[in-house]
All heavy atoms as atom14 arrays in JSON, in Angstrom:
{
  "sequence": "MVDEDRYCVDVLLQLRAAKAALHRLEGLVLCANISRAASWRRSNPAIRWNVRKRSGN",
  "atom14_mask": [
    [1, 1, 1, 1, 1, 1, 1, 1, 0, 0, 0, 0, 0, 0],
    [1, 1, 1, 1, 1, 1, 1, 0, 0, 0, 0, 0, 0, 0],
    [1, 1, 1, 1, 1, 1, 1, 1, 0, 0, 0, 0, 0, 0],
    [1, 1, 1, 1, 1, 1, 1, 1, 1, 0, 0, 0, 0, 0],
    [1, 1, 1, 1, 1, 1, 1, 1, 0, 0, 0, 0, 0, 0],
    [1, 1, 1, 1, 1, 1, 1, 1, 1, 1, 1, 0, 0, 0],
    [1, 1, 1, 1, 1, 1, 1, 1, 1, 1, 1, 1, 0, 0],
    [1, 1, 1, 1, 1, 1, 0, 0, 0, 0, 0, 0, 0, 0],
    [1, 1, 1, 1, 1, 1, 1, 0, 0, 0, 0, 0, 0, 0],
    [1, 1, 1, 1, 1, 1, 1, 1, 0, 0, 0, 0, 0, 0],
    [1, 1, 1, 1, 1, 1, 1, 0, 0, 0, 0, 0, 0, 0],
    [1, 1, 1, 1, 1, 1, 1, 1, 0, 0, 0, 0, 0, 0],
    [1, 1, 1, 1, 1, 1, 1, 1, 0, 0, 0, 0, 0, 0],
    [1, 1, 1, 1, 1, 1, 1, 1, 1, 0, 0, 0, 0, 0],
    [1, 1, 1, 1, 1, 1, 1, 1, 0, 0, 0, 0, 0, 0],
    [1, 1, 1, 1, 1, 1, 1, 1, 1, 1, 1, 0, 0, 0],
    [1, 1, 1, 1, 1, 0, 0, 0, 0, 0, 0, 0, 0, 0],
    [1, 1, 1, 1, 1, 0, 0, 0, 0, 0, 0, 0, 0, 0],
    [1, 1, 1, 1, 1, 1, 1, 1, 1, 0, 0, 0, 0, 0],
    [1, 1, 1, 1, 1, 0, 0, 0, 0, 0, 0, 0, 0, 0],
    [1, 1, 1, 1, 1, 0, 0, 0, 0, 0, 0, 0, 0, 0],
    [1, 1, 1, 1, 1, 1, 1, 1, 0, 0, 0, 0, 0, 0],
    [1, 1, 1, 1, 1, 1, 1, 1, 1, 1, 0, 0, 0, 0],
    [1, 1, 1, 1, 1, 1, 1, 1, 1, 1, 1, 0, 0, 0],
    [1, 1, 1, 1, 1, 1, 1, 1, 0, 0, 0, 0, 0, 0],
    [1, 1, 1, 1, 1, 1, 1, 1, 1, 0, 0, 0, 0, 0],
    [1, 1, 1, 1, 0, 0, 0, 0, 0, 0, 0, 0, 0, 0],
    [1, 1, 1, 1, 1, 1, 1, 1, 0, 0, 0, 0, 0, 0],
    [1, 1, 1, 1, 1, 1, 1, 0, 0, 0, 0, 0, 0, 0],
    [1, 1, 1, 1, 1, 1, 1, 1, 0, 0, 0, 0, 0, 0],
    [1, 1, 1, 1, 1, 1, 0, 0, 0, 0, 0, 0, 0, 0],
    [1, 1, 1, 1, 1, 0, 0, 0, 0, 0, 0, 0, 0, 0],
    [1, 1, 1, 1, 1, 1, 1, 1, 0, 0, 0, 0, 0, 0],
    [1, 1, 1, 1, 1, 1, 1, 1, 0, 0, 0, 0, 0, 0],
    [1, 1, 1, 1, 1, 1, 0, 0, 0, 0, 0, 0, 0, 0],
    [1, 1, 1, 1, 1, 1, 1, 1, 1, 1, 1, 0, 0, 0],
    [1, 1, 1, 1, 1, 0, 0, 0, 0, 0, 0, 0, 0, 0],
    [1, 1, 1, 1, 1, 0, 0, 0, 0, 0, 0, 0, 0, 0],
    [1, 1, 1, 1, 1, 1, 0, 0, 0, 0, 0, 0, 0, 0],
    [1, 1, 1, 1, 1, 1, 1, 1, 1, 1, 1, 1, 1, 1],
    [1, 1, 1, 1, 1, 1, 1, 1, 1, 1, 1, 0, 0, 0],
    [1, 1, 1, 1, 1, 1, 1, 1, 1, 1, 1, 0, 0, 0],
    [1, 1, 1, 1, 1, 1, 0, 0, 0, 0, 0, 0, 0, 0],
    [1, 1, 1, 1, 1, 1, 1, 1, 0, 0, 0, 0, 0, 0],
    [1, 1, 1, 1, 1, 1, 1, 0, 0, 0, 0, 0, 0, 0],
    [1, 1, 1, 1, 1, 0, 0, 0, 0, 0, 0, 0, 0, 0],
    [1, 1, 1, 1, 1, 1, 1, 1, 0, 0, 0, 0, 0, 0],
    [1, 1, 1, 1, 1, 1, 1, 1, 1, 1, 1, 0, 0, 0],
    [1, 1, 1, 1, 1, 1, 1, 1, 1, 1, 1, 1, 1, 1],
    [1, 1, 1, 1, 1, 1, 1, 1, 0, 0, 0, 0, 0, 0],
    [1, 1, 1, 1, 1, 1, 1, 0, 0, 0, 0, 0, 0, 0],
    [1, 1, 1, 1, 1, 1, 1, 1, 1, 1, 1, 0, 0, 0],
    [1, 1, 1, 1, 1, 1, 1, 1, 1, 0, 0, 0, 0, 0],
    [1, 1, 1, 1, 1, 1, 1, 1, 1, 1, 1, 0, 0, 0],
    [1, 1, 1, 1, 1, 1, 0, 0, 0, 0, 0, 0, 0, 0],
    [1, 1, 1, 1, 0, 0, 0, 0, 0, 0, 0, 0, 0, 0],
    [1, 1, 1, 1, 1, 1, 1, 1, 0, 0, 0, 0, 0, 0]
  ],
  "atom14_positions": [
    [[34.86, -11.48, -74.76], [35.23, -12.85, -74.53], [34.95, -13.71, -75.76], [35.71, -14.63, -76.04], [34.48, -13.41, -73.32], [34.95, -12.85, -71.99], [34.11, -13.6, -70.59], [35.06, -15.09, -70.42], [0.0, 0.0, 0.0], [0.0, 0.0, 0.0], [0.0, 0.0, 0.0], [0.0, 0.0, 0.0], [0.0, 0.0, 0.0], [0.0, 0.0, 0.0]],
    [[33.86, -13.42, -76.44], [33.54, -14.2, -77.63], [34.57, -13.94, -78.71], [35.03, -14.86, -79.39], [32.11, -13.86, -78.12], [31.82, -14.54, -79.45], [31.07, -14.26, -77.08], [0.0, 0.0, 0.0], [0.0, 0.0, 0.0], [0.0, 0.0, 0.0], [0.0, 0.0, 0.0], [0.0, 0.0, 0.0], [0.0, 0.0, 0.0], [0.0, 0.0, 0.0]],
    [[34.95, -12.66, -78.86], [35.95, -12.31, -79.86], [37.31, -12.94, -79.57], [38.11, -13.16, -80.47], [36.12, -10.79, -79.95], [34.87, -10.11, -80.51], [34.1, -10.8, -81.2], [34.69, -8.91, -80.25], [0.0, 0.0, 0.0], [0.0, 0.0, 0.0], [0.0, 0.0, 0.0], [0.0, 0.0, 0.0], [0.0, 0.0, 0.0], [0.0, 0.0, 0.0]],
    [[37.56, -13.21, -78.29], [38.84, -13.79, -77.88], [38.85, -15.31, -77.97], [39.81, -15.95, -77.57], [39.15, -13.36, -76.45], [39.31, -11.87, -76.29], [39.38, -11.47, -74.83], [39.36, -12.34, -73.95], [39.44, -10.26, -74.56], [0.0, 0.0, 0.0], [0.0, 0.0, 0.0], [0.0, 0.0, 0.0], [0.0, 0.0, 0.0], [0.0, 0.0, 0.0]],
    [[37.76, -15.9, -78.44], [37.65, -17.36, -78.56], [37.78, -18.07, -77.21], [38.44, -19.09, -77.09], [38.69, -17.92, -79.53], [38.06, -18.34, -80.84], [36.81, -18.32, -80.93], [38.81, -18.69, -81.76], [0.0, 0.0, 0.0], [0.0, 0.0, 0.0], [0.0, 0.0, 0.0], [0.0, 0.0, 0.0], [0.0, 0.0, 0.0], [0.0, 0.0, 0.0]],
    [[37.11, -17.53, -76.2], [37.12, -18.18, -74.88], [36.22, -19.4, -74.92], [35.34, -19.54, -75.77], [36.59, -17.22, -73.81], [37.44, -16.01, -73.58], [38.63, -16.36, -72.71], [39.41, -15.19, -72.41], [39.65, -14.77, -71.2], [39.2, -15.42, -70.16], [40.38, -13.69, -71.02], [0.0, 0.0, 0.0], [0.0, 0.0, 0.0], [0.0, 0.0, 0.0]],
    [[36.4, -20.27, -73.93], [35.56, -21.45, -73.83], [34.12, -21.04, -73.55], [33.85, -20.07, -72.85], [36.05, -22.38, -72.7], [37.35, -23.06, -73.0], [38.49, -22.73, -72.29], [37.43, -24.03, -73.99], [39.7, -23.36, -72.55], [38.63, -24.67, -74.26], [39.75, -24.32, -73.54], [40.93, -24.95, -73.81], [0.0, 0.0, 0.0], [0.0, 0.0, 0.0]],
    [[33.21, -21.81, -74.08], [31.78, -21.53, -73.92], [31.39, -21.45, -72.44], [30.62, -20.59, -72.04], [30.98, -22.62, -74.62], [29.21, -22.41, -74.55], [0.0, 0.0, 0.0], [0.0, 0.0, 0.0], [0.0, 0.0, 0.0], [0.0, 0.0, 0.0], [0.0, 0.0, 0.0], [0.0, 0.0, 0.0], [0.0, 0.0, 0.0], [0.0, 0.0, 0.0]],
    [[31.93, -22.33, -71.64], [31.61, -22.34, -70.21], [32.03, -21.03, -69.55], [31.31, -20.48, -68.72], [32.28, -23.55, -69.52], [32.07, -23.49, -68.02], [31.75, -24.85, -70.09], [0.0, 0.0, 0.0], [0.0, 0.0, 0.0], [0.0, 0.0, 0.0], [0.0, 0.0, 0.0], [0.0, 0.0, 0.0], [0.0, 0.0, 0.0], [0.0, 0.0, 0.0]],
    [[33.19, -20.5, -69.92], [33.65, -19.24, -69.35], [32.7, -18.1, -69.71], [32.38, -17.26, -68.87], [35.05, -18.9, -69.85], [36.12, -19.85, -69.33], [35.87, -20.5, -68.29], [37.19, -19.92, -69.95], [0.0, 0.0, 0.0], [0.0, 0.0, 0.0], [0.0, 0.0, 0.0], [0.0, 0.0, 0.0], [0.0, 0.0, 0.0], [0.0, 0.0, 0.0]],
    [[32.26, -18.08, -70.95], [31.32, -17.04, -71.4], [30.01, -17.16, -70.64], [29.46, -16.17, -70.14], [31.09, -17.12, -72.92], [30.02, -16.13, -73.36], [32.39, -16.88, -73.68], [0.0, 0.0, 0.0], [0.0, 0.0, 0.0], [0.0, 0.0, 0.0], [0.0, 0.0, 0.0], [0.0, 0.0, 0.0], [0.0, 0.0, 0.0], [0.0, 0.0, 0.0]],
    [[29.51, -18.39, -70.51], [28.25, -18.59, -69.8], [28.36, -18.22, -68.32], [27.42, -17.65, -67.75], [27.78, -20.05, -69.94], [27.37, -20.46, -71.36], [27.04, -21.94, -71.4], [26.2, -19.63, -71.84], [0.0, 0.0, 0.0], [0.0, 0.0, 0.0], [0.0, 0.0, 0.0], [0.0, 0.0, 0.0], [0.0, 0.0, 0.0], [0.0, 0.0, 0.0]],
    [[29.47, -18.51, -67.71], [29.67, -18.12, -66.31], [29.68, -16.6, -66.14], [29.1, -16.07, -65.19], [30.97, -18.72, -65.76], [30.94, -20.22, -65.47], [32.34, -20.7, -65.09], [29.96, -20.52, -64.36], [0.0, 0.0, 0.0], [0.0, 0.0, 0.0], [0.0, 0.0, 0.0], [0.0, 0.0, 0.0], [0.0, 0.0, 0.0], [0.0, 0.0, 0.0]],
    [[30.31, -15.91, -67.06], [30.33, -14.45, -66.99], [28.94, -13.87, -67.22], [28.55, -12.89, -66.57], [31.32, -13.89, -68.02], [32.76, -14.14, -67.66], [33.15, -13.49, -66.35], [32.8, -12.34, -66.09], [33.86, -14.23, -65.52], [0.0, 0.0, 0.0], [0.0, 0.0, 0.0], [0.0, 0.0, 0.0], [0.0, 0.0, 0.0], [0.0, 0.0, 0.0]],
    [[28.19, -14.46, -68.14], [26.82, -14.0, -68.37], [25.95, -14.22, -67.14], [25.15, -13.36, -66.76], [26.21, -14.71, -69.58], [26.73, -14.28, -70.94], [26.18, -15.19, -72.04], [26.34, -12.83, -71.21], [0.0, 0.0, 0.0], [0.0, 0.0, 0.0], [0.0, 0.0, 0.0], [0.0, 0.0, 0.0], [0.0, 0.0, 0.0], [0.0, 0.0, 0.0]],
    [[26.11, -15.37, -66.5], [25.34, -15.66, -65.29], [25.7, -14.66, -64.18], [24.82, -14.19, -63.46], [25.6, -17.08, -64.81], [24.84, -17.4, -63.53], [25.03, -18.8, -63.11], [24.07, -19.6, -63.85], [23.98, -20.91, -63.75], [24.82, -21.57, -62.99], [23.07, -21.58, -64.43], [0.0, 0.0, 0.0], [0.0, 0.0, 0.0], [0.0, 0.0, 0.0]],
    [[26.96, -14.33, -64.05], [27.38, -13.37, -63.04], [26.79, -11.99, -63.32], [26.34, -11.29, -62.4], [28.9, -13.29, -62.98], [0.0, 0.0, 0.0], [0.0, 0.0, 0.0], [0.0, 0.0, 0.0], [0.0, 0.0, 0.0], [0.0, 0.0, 0.0], [0.0, 0.0, 0.0], [0.0, 0.0, 0.0], [0.0, 0.0, 0.0], [0.0, 0.0, 0.0]],
    [[26.77, -11.61, -64.58], [26.19, -10.31, -64.94], [24.69, -10.28, -64.66], [24.17, -9.29, -64.13], [26.46, -10.01, -66.41], [0.0, 0.0, 0.0], [0.0, 0.0, 0.0], [0.0, 0.0, 0.0], [0.0, 0.0, 0.0], [0.0, 0.0, 0.0], [0.0, 0.0, 0.0], [0.0, 0.0, 0.0], [0.0, 0.0, 0.0], [0.0, 0.0, 0.0]],
    [[24.0, -11.36, -64.98], [22.56, -11.44, -64.71], [22.29, -11.38, -63.21], [21.35, -10.72, -62.77], [21.97, -12.72, -65.29], [21.82, -12.71, -66.78], [21.21, -14.03, -67.24], [21.09, -14.09, -68.75], [20.52, -15.38, -69.19], [0.0, 0.0, 0.0], [0.0, 0.0, 0.0], [0.0, 0.0, 0.0], [0.0, 0.0, 0.0], [0.0, 0.0, 0.0]],
    [[23.09, -12.06, -62.42], [22.91, -12.05, -60.97], [23.12, -10.64, -60.41], [22.39, -10.19, -59.52], [23.87, -13.04, -60.31], [0.0, 0.0, 0.0], [0.0, 0.0, 0.0], [0.0, 0.0, 0.0], [0.0, 0.0, 0.0], [0.0, 0.0, 0.0], [0.0, 0.0, 0.0], [0.0, 0.0, 0.0], [0.0, 0.0, 0.0], [0.0, 0.0, 0.0]],
    [[24.12, -9.94, -60.92], [24.38, -8.58, -60.47], [23.2, -7.66, -60.81], [22.78, -6.83, -60.0], [25.67, -8.05, -61.09], [0.0, 0.0, 0.0], [0.0, 0.0, 0.0], [0.0, 0.0, 0.0], [0.0, 0.0, 0.0], [0.0, 0.0, 0.0], [0.0, 0.0, 0.0], [0.0, 0.0, 0.0], [0.0, 0.0, 0.0], [0.0, 0.0, 0.0]],
    [[22.65, -7.8, -62.01], [21.49, -7.01, -62.4], [20.28, -7.34, -61.54], [19.51, -6.45, -61.16], [21.16, -7.22, -63.88], [22.11, -6.57, -64.87], [21.77, -7.01, -66.29], [22.06, -5.06, -64.75], [0.0, 0.0, 0.0], [0.0, 0.0, 0.0], [0.0, 0.0, 0.0], [0.0, 0.0, 0.0], [0.0, 0.0, 0.0], [0.0, 0.0, 0.0]],
    [[20.1, -8.6, -61.21], [18.99, -9.01, -60.37], [19.11, -8.38, -58.98], [18.12, -7.89, -58.43], [18.95, -10.54, -60.28], [17.76, -11.07, -59.56], [16.49, -10.99, -60.06], [17.66, -11.66, -58.35], [15.65, -11.52, -59.2], [16.35, -11.94, -58.15], [0.0, 0.0, 0.0], [0.0, 0.0, 0.0], [0.0, 0.0, 0.0], [0.0, 0.0, 0.0]],
    [[20.3, -8.37, -58.42], [20.52, -7.73, -57.12], [20.25, -6.23, -57.2], [19.66, -5.64, -56.3], [21.93, -7.99, -56.62], [22.13, -9.4, -56.07], [23.44, -9.54, -55.33], [24.6, -9.28, -56.17], [25.22, -10.2, -56.9], [24.79, -11.43, -56.92], [26.27, -9.87, -57.63], [0.0, 0.0, 0.0], [0.0, 0.0, 0.0], [0.0, 0.0, 0.0]],
    [[20.68, -5.61, -58.29], [20.45, -4.19, -58.47], [18.96, -3.88, -58.58], [18.48, -2.9, -58.01], [21.19, -3.7, -59.72], [21.07, -2.21, -60.03], [21.64, -1.38, -58.89], [21.79, -1.89, -61.33], [0.0, 0.0, 0.0], [0.0, 0.0, 0.0], [0.0, 0.0, 0.0], [0.0, 0.0, 0.0], [0.0, 0.0, 0.0], [0.0, 0.0, 0.0]],
    [[18.22, -4.72, -59.28], [16.77, -4.54, -59.37], [16.15, -4.54, -57.98], [15.28, -3.73, -57.67], [16.14, -5.66, -60.2], [16.41, -5.57, -61.68], [15.92, -6.81, -62.42], [15.44, -7.78, -61.77], [16.0, -6.82, -63.65], [0.0, 0.0, 0.0], [0.0, 0.0, 0.0], [0.0, 0.0, 0.0], [0.0, 0.0, 0.0], [0.0, 0.0, 0.0]],
    [[16.58, -5.46, -57.15], [16.06, -5.53, -55.79], [16.37, -4.29, -54.98], [15.53, -3.78, -54.24], [0.0, 0.0, 0.0], [0.0, 0.0, 0.0], [0.0, 0.0, 0.0], [0.0, 0.0, 0.0], [0.0, 0.0, 0.0], [0.0, 0.0, 0.0], [0.0, 0.0, 0.0], [0.0, 0.0, 0.0], [0.0, 0.0, 0.0], [0.0, 0.0, 0.0]],
    [[17.58, -3.78, -55.13], [17.97, -2.56, -54.4], [17.15, -1.36, -54.85], [16.7, -0.56, -54.03], [19.46, -2.29, -54.6], [20.42, -3.26, -53.93], [21.86, -2.96, -54.37], [20.3, -3.17, -52.43], [0.0, 0.0, 0.0], [0.0, 0.0, 0.0], [0.0, 0.0, 0.0], [0.0, 0.0, 0.0], [0.0, 0.0, 0.0], [0.0, 0.0, 0.0]],
    [[16.94, -1.25, -56.15], [16.15, -0.13, -56.68], [14.71, -0.23, -56.18], [14.11, 0.77, -55.75], [16.21, -0.1, -58.22], [15.19, 0.87, -58.79], [17.61, 0.25, -58.69], [0.0, 0.0, 0.0], [0.0, 0.0, 0.0], [0.0, 0.0, 0.0], [0.0, 0.0, 0.0], [0.0, 0.0, 0.0], [0.0, 0.0, 0.0], [0.0, 0.0, 0.0]],
    [[14.15, -1.43, -56.21], [12.78, -1.62, -55.75], [12.65, -1.29, -54.26], [11.72, -0.58, -53.86], [12.33, -3.06, -56.01], [10.92, -3.41, -55.59], [9.91, -2.55, -56.34], [10.65, -4.88, -55.82], [0.0, 0.0, 0.0], [0.0, 0.0, 0.0], [0.0, 0.0, 0.0], [0.0, 0.0, 0.0], [0.0, 0.0, 0.0], [0.0, 0.0, 0.0]],
    [[13.56, -1.76, -53.45], [13.52, -1.47, -52.01], [13.64, 0.02, -51.73], [12.92, 0.56, -50.88], [14.62, -2.23, -51.28], [14.29, -3.98, -51.12], [0.0, 0.0, 0.0], [0.0, 0.0, 0.0], [0.0, 0.0, 0.0], [0.0, 0.0, 0.0], [0.0, 0.0, 0.0], [0.0, 0.0, 0.0], [0.0, 0.0, 0.0], [0.0, 0.0, 0.0]],
    [[14.52, 0.68, -52.44], [14.68, 2.13, -52.26], [13.4, 2.87, -52.66], [12.98, 3.79, -51.96], [15.86, 2.64, -53.08], [0.0, 0.0, 0.0], [0.0, 0.0, 0.0], [0.0, 0.0, 0.0], [0.0, 0.0, 0.0], [0.0, 0.0, 0.0], [0.0, 0.0, 0.0], [0.0, 0.0, 0.0], [0.0, 0.0, 0.0], [0.0, 0.0, 0.0]],
    [[12.77, 2.45, -53.74], [11.54, 3.08, -54.2], [10.41, 2.87, -53.19], [9.68, 3.8, -52.86], [11.14, 2.54, -55.56], [10.0, 3.31, -56.17], [9.84, 4.49, -55.93], [9.19, 2.62, -56.95], [0.0, 0.0, 0.0], [0.0, 0.0, 0.0], [0.0, 0.0, 0.0], [0.0, 0.0, 0.0], [0.0, 0.0, 0.0], [0.0, 0.0, 0.0]],
    [[10.28, 1.66, -52.68], [9.24, 1.37, -51.68], [9.48, 2.18, -50.42], [8.55, 2.74, -49.83], [9.19, -0.14, -51.38], [8.63, -0.88, -52.6], [8.37, -0.43, -50.15], [8.73, -2.38, -52.51], [0.0, 0.0, 0.0], [0.0, 0.0, 0.0], [0.0, 0.0, 0.0], [0.0, 0.0, 0.0], [0.0, 0.0, 0.0], [0.0, 0.0, 0.0]],
    [[10.72, 2.28, -50.0], [11.05, 3.03, -48.8], [10.7, 4.51, -48.96], [10.12, 5.12, -48.06], [12.54, 2.88, -48.5], [12.91, 3.65, -47.4], [0.0, 0.0, 0.0], [0.0, 0.0, 0.0], [0.0, 0.0, 0.0], [0.0, 0.0, 0.0], [0.0, 0.0, 0.0], [0.0, 0.0, 0.0], [0.0, 0.0, 0.0], [0.0, 0.0, 0.0]],
    [[11.05, 5.09, -50.1], [10.72, 6.5, -50.35], [9.22, 6.71, -50.39], [8.69, 7.67, -49.84], [11.34, 6.98, -51.66], [12.76, 7.44, -51.53], [13.21, 8.21, -52.75], [12.99, 7.49, -54.0], [13.86, 6.65, -54.54], [15.01, 6.43, -53.96], [13.59, 6.03, -55.67], [0.0, 0.0, 0.0], [0.0, 0.0, 0.0], [0.0, 0.0, 0.0]],
    [[8.49, 5.8, -51.04], [7.04, 5.94, -51.14], [6.39, 5.84, -49.76], [5.47, 6.6, -49.43], [6.47, 4.87, -52.07], [0.0, 0.0, 0.0], [0.0, 0.0, 0.0], [0.0, 0.0, 0.0], [0.0, 0.0, 0.0], [0.0, 0.0, 0.0], [0.0, 0.0, 0.0], [0.0, 0.0, 0.0], [0.0, 0.0, 0.0], [0.0, 0.0, 0.0]],
    [[6.88, 4.93, -48.93], [6.31, 4.76, -47.59], [6.57, 6.0, -46.73], [5.67, 6.47, -46.04], [6.9, 3.53, -46.93], [0.0, 0.0, 0.0], [0.0, 0.0, 0.0], [0.0, 0.0, 0.0], [0.0, 0.0, 0.0], [0.0, 0.0, 0.0], [0.0, 0.0, 0.0], [0.0, 0.0, 0.0], [0.0, 0.0, 0.0], [0.0, 0.0, 0.0]],
    [[7.76, 6.55, -46.8], [8.05, 7.74, -45.99], [7.27, 8.94, -46.51], [6.82, 9.78, -45.73], [9.54, 8.03, -45.97], [10.0, 8.41, -47.24], [0.0, 0.0, 0.0], [0.0, 0.0, 0.0], [0.0, 0.0, 0.0], [0.0, 0.0, 0.0], [0.0, 0.0, 0.0], [0.0, 0.0, 0.0], [0.0, 0.0, 0.0], [0.0, 0.0, 0.0]],
    [[7.06, 9.02, -47.81], [6.29, 10.13, -48.38], [4.84, 10.06, -47.92], [4.25, 11.05, -47.54], [6.38, 10.07, -49.9], [5.64, 11.19, -50.58], [6.02, 12.49, -50.66], [4.39, 11.08, -51.25], [5.07, 13.21, -51.36], [4.07, 12.37, -51.73], [3.51, 10.04, -51.5], [2.91, 12.63, -52.43], [2.36, 10.3, -52.2], [2.06, 11.58, -52.66]],
    [[4.29, 8.86, -47.91], [2.9, 8.73, -47.47], [2.76, 9.02, -45.98], [1.75, 9.57, -45.55], [2.37, 7.33, -47.77], [2.07, 7.16, -49.22], [1.3, 5.93, -49.46], [1.05, 5.83, -50.89], [0.12, 5.08, -51.41], [-0.61, 4.34, -50.63], [-0.05, 5.05, -52.7], [0.0, 0.0, 0.0], [0.0, 0.0, 0.0], [0.0, 0.0, 0.0]],
    [[3.73, 8.61, -45.17], [3.67, 8.91, -43.73], [3.7, 10.42, -43.49], [3.07, 10.91, -42.56], [4.83, 8.25, -42.99], [4.6, 6.78, -42.72], [5.61, 6.26, -41.72], [6.99, 6.4, -42.19], [7.64, 5.5, -42.9], [7.06, 4.38, -43.23], [8.88, 5.71, -43.29], [0.0, 0.0, 0.0], [0.0, 0.0, 0.0], [0.0, 0.0, 0.0]],
    [[4.4, 11.15, -44.33], [4.51, 12.6, -44.13], [3.34, 13.36, -44.75], [3.23, 14.56, -44.57], [5.83, 13.11, -44.72], [5.85, 12.95, -46.11], [0.0, 0.0, 0.0], [0.0, 0.0, 0.0], [0.0, 0.0, 0.0], [0.0, 0.0, 0.0], [0.0, 0.0, 0.0], [0.0, 0.0, 0.0], [0.0, 0.0, 0.0], [0.0, 0.0, 0.0]],
    [[2.46, 12.68, -45.48], [1.3, 13.31, -46.12], [0.02, 12.55, -45.77], [-0.51, 11.8, -46.59], [1.48, 13.34, -47.65], [2.64, 14.18, -48.07], [2.68, 15.36, -47.79], [3.6, 13.57, -48.74], [0.0, 0.0, 0.0], [0.0, 0.0, 0.0], [0.0, 0.0, 0.0], [0.0, 0.0, 0.0], [0.0, 0.0, 0.0], [0.0, 0.0, 0.0]],
    [[-0.51, 12.72, -44.55], [-1.67, 11.92, -44.14], [-2.92, 12.18, -44.99], [-3.73, 11.28, -45.17], [-1.9, 12.34, -42.69], [-1.09, 13.54, -42.45], [-0.04, 13.6, -43.52], [0.0, 0.0, 0.0], [0.0, 0.0, 0.0], [0.0, 0.0, 0.0], [0.0, 0.0, 0.0], [0.0, 0.0, 0.0], [0.0, 0.0, 0.0], [0.0, 0.0, 0.0]],
    [[-3.08, 13.38, -45.53], [-4.26, 13.64, -46.36], [-4.25, 12.79, -47.62], [-5.28, 12.29, -48.07], [-4.32, 15.13, -46.73], [0.0, 0.0, 0.0], [0.0, 0.0, 0.0], [0.0, 0.0, 0.0], [0.0, 0.0, 0.0], [0.0, 0.0, 0.0], [0.0, 0.0, 0.0], [0.0, 0.0, 0.0], [0.0, 0.0, 0.0], [0.0, 0.0, 0.0]],
    [[-3.09, 12.62, -48.2], [-2.98, 11.79, -49.4], [-3.26, 10.33, -49.06], [-3.94, 9.62, -49.78], [-1.6, 11.98, -50.05], [-1.5, 13.39, -50.61], [-1.37, 10.94, -51.14], [-0.14, 13.78, -51.07], [0.0, 0.0, 0.0], [0.0, 0.0, 0.0], [0.0, 0.0, 0.0], [0.0, 0.0, 0.0], [0.0, 0.0, 0.0], [0.0, 0.0, 0.0]],
    [[-2.78, 9.9, -47.9], [-3.03, 8.53, -47.48], [-4.53, 8.31, -47.33], [-5.07, 7.3, -47.73], [-2.3, 8.25, -46.17], [-2.47, 6.84, -45.69], [-1.64, 6.53, -44.49], [-1.72, 7.59, -43.49], [-0.82, 7.8, -42.58], [0.26, 7.06, -42.51], [-0.96, 8.77, -41.71], [0.0, 0.0, 0.0], [0.0, 0.0, 0.0], [0.0, 0.0, 0.0]],
    [[-5.26, 9.29, -46.77], [-6.69, 9.17, -46.59], [-7.4, 9.08, -47.93], [-8.31, 8.28, -48.12], [-7.21, 10.38, -45.8], [-8.68, 10.3, -45.54], [-9.29, 9.61, -44.54], [-9.71, 10.91, -46.29], [-10.64, 9.75, -44.63], [-10.93, 10.55, -45.71], [-9.74, 11.72, -47.43], [-12.16, 10.98, -46.21], [-10.95, 12.15, -47.91], [-12.15, 11.78, -47.31]],
    [[-6.96, 9.89, -48.9], [-7.58, 9.85, -50.24], [-7.41, 8.48, -50.9], [-8.3, 8.01, -51.57], [-6.99, 10.93, -51.14], [-7.48, 12.31, -50.77], [-8.52, 12.45, -50.17], [-6.69, 13.33, -51.1], [0.0, 0.0, 0.0], [0.0, 0.0, 0.0], [0.0, 0.0, 0.0], [0.0, 0.0, 0.0], [0.0, 0.0, 0.0], [0.0, 0.0, 0.0]],
    [[-6.26, 7.88, -50.73], [-6.02, 6.56, -51.31], [-6.96, 5.55, -50.7], [-7.57, 4.74, -51.39], [-4.54, 6.14, -51.12], [-4.34, 4.7, -51.52], [-3.64, 7.06, -51.92], [0.0, 0.0, 0.0], [0.0, 0.0, 0.0], [0.0, 0.0, 0.0], [0.0, 0.0, 0.0], [0.0, 0.0, 0.0], [0.0, 0.0, 0.0], [0.0, 0.0, 0.0]],
    [[-7.12, 5.59, -49.38], [-8.04, 4.66, -48.72], [-9.48, 4.9, -49.17], [-10.23, 3.97, -49.39], [-7.95, 4.82, -47.21], [-6.72, 4.26, -46.61], [-6.78, 4.41, -45.12], [-5.51, 4.05, -44.53], [-5.13, 4.44, -43.35], [-5.9, 5.21, -42.6], [-3.95, 4.07, -42.87], [0.0, 0.0, 0.0], [0.0, 0.0, 0.0], [0.0, 0.0, 0.0]],
    [[-9.86, 6.16, -49.29], [-11.22, 6.48, -49.7], [-11.52, 5.93, -51.08], [-12.56, 5.33, -51.31], [-11.4, 8.0, -49.68], [-12.81, 8.43, -49.98], [-12.93, 9.94, -49.88], [-14.31, 10.39, -50.29], [-14.42, 11.84, -50.31], [0.0, 0.0, 0.0], [0.0, 0.0, 0.0], [0.0, 0.0, 0.0], [0.0, 0.0, 0.0], [0.0, 0.0, 0.0]],
    [[-10.6, 6.1, -52.02], [-10.79, 5.59, -53.38], [-10.85, 4.07, -53.42], [-11.62, 3.49, -54.15], [-9.69, 6.08, -54.29], [-9.95, 7.44, -54.81], [-8.96, 7.8, -55.87], [-8.33, 9.05, -55.44], [-7.05, 9.32, -55.51], [-6.22, 8.45, -55.99], [-6.59, 10.45, -55.09], [0.0, 0.0, 0.0], [0.0, 0.0, 0.0], [0.0, 0.0, 0.0]],
    [[-10.03, 3.42, -52.61], [-9.98, 1.96, -52.67], [-11.23, 1.35, -52.04], [-11.56, 0.21, -52.32], [-8.73, 1.43, -51.99], [-8.76, 1.74, -50.61], [0.0, 0.0, 0.0], [0.0, 0.0, 0.0], [0.0, 0.0, 0.0], [0.0, 0.0, 0.0], [0.0, 0.0, 0.0], [0.0, 0.0, 0.0], [0.0, 0.0, 0.0], [0.0, 0.0, 0.0]],
    [[-11.96, 2.08, -51.21], [-13.16, 1.56, -50.58], [-14.38, 1.6, -51.48], [-15.41, 1.02, -51.18], [0.0, 0.0, 0.0], [0.0, 0.0, 0.0], [0.0, 0.0, 0.0], [0.0, 0.0, 0.0], [0.0, 0.0, 0.0], [0.0, 0.0, 0.0], [0.0, 0.0, 0.0], [0.0, 0.0, 0.0], [0.0, 0.0, 0.0], [0.0, 0.0, 0.0]],
    [[-14.31, 2.28, -52.6], [-15.47, 2.41, -53.51], [-15.69, 1.19, -54.32], [-14.98, 0.43, -54.71], [-15.3, 3.61, -54.44], [-15.43, 4.92, -53.67], [-16.02, 4.93, -52.58], [-14.89, 5.97, -54.21], [0.0, 0.0, 0.0], [0.0, 0.0, 0.0], [0.0, 0.0, 0.0], [0.0, 0.0, 0.0], [0.0, 0.0, 0.0], [0.0, 0.0, 0.0]]
  ]
}
């Protein structure tokens, strides 16, 4: 867009849209990671106990 001599406002709007899309993607990745970690801990109670034991010290 810059090479095409577009208006500054058009370029800024496209940049804002790209940033918003990346922000949404960050949220999706974070939610997926938290979900996987929570299900992994539920399926491994011994590991969950070790984490609690360490945090109590």
